C-alpha positions in Angstrom: -64.9 88.8 -97.8 -63.5 90.9 -95.1 -64.1 94.5 -95.8 -61.0 95.9 -97.1 -61.1 99.5 -98.6 -61.7 99.6 -102.3 -57.9 100.8 -102.7 -56.3 98.5 -100.1 -57.8 95.6 -102.1 -56.8 97.6 -105.7 -52.9 97.8 -104.2 -53.2 93.8 -103.1 -54.2 92.9 -106.5 -51.1 95.0 -108.4 -48.9 93.3 -106.1 -50.0 90.0 -107.0 -51.4 89.3 -103.4 -54.8 87.5 -103.3 -57.2 87.0 -100.7 -60.0 84.8 -100.1 -62.6 84.0 -96.9 -63.4 80.1 -96.7 -67.0 79.8 -95.8 -68.7 77.8 -93.7 -65.7 76.6 -91.5 -67.0 73.9 -89.1 -63.1 73.2 -87.3 -60.0 73.4 -87.2 -57.4 70.9 -85.8 -53.8 71.8 -84.3 -52.2 68.2 -83.5 -49.6 69.0 -81.3 -47.6 66.1 -79.4 -49.1 66.6 -76.0 -52.5 67.8 -77.1 -54.8 68.9 -79.7 -56.3 72.6 -80.3 -59.7 72.3 -81.6 -61.1 75.9 -83.1 -65.0 75.7 -84.0 -66.6 78.7 -85.5 -63.7 80.2 -87.4 -63.4 82.5 -89.8 -60.4 82.1 -91.9 -58.9 84.0 -94.6 -56.4 83.0 -97.2 -53.7 85.2 -98.4 -51.7 83.7 -101.5 -48.8 85.4 -102.9 -46.6 83.7 -105.6 -46.2 80.2 -104.4 -47.1 80.6 -101.0 -50.3 80.7 -99.0 -51.1 82.1 -95.4 -54.2 80.9 -93.5 -55.4 83.7 -91.3 -57.6 82.5 -88.0 -60.2 84.3 -86.3 -60.8 81.8 -83.3 -64.7 81.8 -82.6 -64.2 79.1 -79.7 -61.6 77.1 -78.7 -60.4 74.1 -76.6 -57.9 71.9 -75.8 -57.9 68.0 -75.7 -55.2 65.9 -74.4 -53.8 63.2 -76.9 -54.6 60.3 -74.6 -58.4 62.0 -75.1 -59.1 61.4 -79.1 -62.1 63.1 -80.0 -63.4 60.1 -81.7 -62.7 57.6 -78.3 -65.8 58.8 -77.0 -68.7 56.4 -77.8 -71.8 58.3 -78.0 -75.6 56.7 -77.6 -78.1 57.0 -80.0 -80.7 57.9 -77.1 -78.5 60.7 -76.5 -77.9 62.3 -79.4 -81.9 62.2 -79.7 -82.3 63.7 -76.3 -79.6 66.4 -77.3 -81.8 67.1 -80.8 -85.2 67.4 -79.1 -83.4 70.0 -77.0 -81.8 71.9 -79.2 -82.7 71.9 -82.7 -79.8 70.7 -83.9 -79.2 68.2 -87.0 -78.3 64.5 -85.5 -74.4 64.9 -86.6 -74.4 68.1 -85.1 -75.7 66.5 -81.6 -73.2 63.4 -82.1 -70.1 65.9 -82.8 -71.2 68.1 -79.8 -71.5 65.1 -77.5 -68.2 64.0 -78.8 -66.8 67.6 -77.6 -69.0 66.9 -74.4 -67.0 63.8 -73.8 -70.3 62.1 -73.7 -71.8 64.4 -70.8 -75.4 65.5 -71.4 -75.2 68.5 -69.0 -71.9 69.3 -70.7 -73.0 69.5 -74.2 -76.3 71.6 -73.4 -74.1 73.8 -71.6 -72.0 74.2 -74.7 -74.7 74.5 -76.8 -75.8 77.4 -74.6 -72.5 79.7 -74.7 -72.2 78.9 -78.5 -75.6 80.1 -79.2 -74.4 83.6 -77.7 
């Protein structure tokens, strides 16, 4: 949970406002008519009051994908996945997602991995 001062947390509860951090968020996709905004490694806090919820997103990294280039349209070979697993130590699923994000480009996938590692 975000570090709320204790008094503020109590005040929010008295006002009927509840905050909750969503753990282990992998990615968030915002679909627009002409593109998708993909947010990775996000911190998400849900603020609930009465019958409404507000999702506050703190961006770890983001990228835009034109609508014509669907994330699922990229075909990734098993050899490429194994190569990324060997080079990075990621799981096969993580390596596959990294390759999809890099549009199947091995070099770009490794660069993305290194950027996120920092």
